[in-house]
N, C-alpha and C positions, 0 to 999 in steps of 0.2 A: 178266393182267387187272389194271387199276388199282384198281377198287373197284366193287362192286354191278353187275356186268355191263358196265362201261365198259372198253374195250380201247384200245390205242394201236398205230398203225402208224407206223413210223419211215421217213422217206425223206430222201434228200439230193439236191439239185438245184443244180448249179454251186457247190458248197461251202457251201450253206446247208442246215442240217438242220431238218427239219419233223417235227412230231408230229401225227398225224391221229387224233382221238378218235372212236370208233364203238361201236355196240352191235348186237346181233342181234335181229331180230324173228322169233322162232321159228326154223324152218328155212327160211323164205321169203326173208329178205333180211338184209343187213348195212346199217345206217343210219348214214351219216356225220353226226356232230354238228357238228364244226368242226375247224379246224386251227390250230396255233400254231407259232412258230419254237421250235427246241429250246432248252431251258434245262437246268440240272442235273437237275431233276425237274419233273414236271408240277405246276404250282401247284394248290393245293386249290381255288381259285376256278374254275379251268378244269374240274376234275372235277365240281364242283357245277353248273357251267353245262351240262355234258354230261348229268348226271343229270336236271336240270330239263327239258331237251329230250327225254330218254327218257321221262320221266313224261308230258309233253304228247303225245308220239307214241303211247304205249301207251293213253292215254285215248281217242284218236280217230285210229287209223291211217289211216282213209279220208281224212280231212281233210288229212293230211300226206303222203299217198302219191300215186302217179301211176297213172292208169288211162287207157288209150287209149279214145277215143270210137269208137262204131260208125261204120263208113264206108259206111253205107247211104244 
């Protein structure tokens, strides 16, 4: 964990290293905030950006989520 419920997933594609920042929404889902190319450490600005997106999501998860419409 980076800070305050923000985690990172590291991936490498064709020699480029990426960091994907995410957080959990209860036991229901993991929510991807955003991704960056790898640096020595995740910049504080990027962690702050992920925290702000988490705050917005937690305030109104329905607005930021996906729900299938009824097919009737």
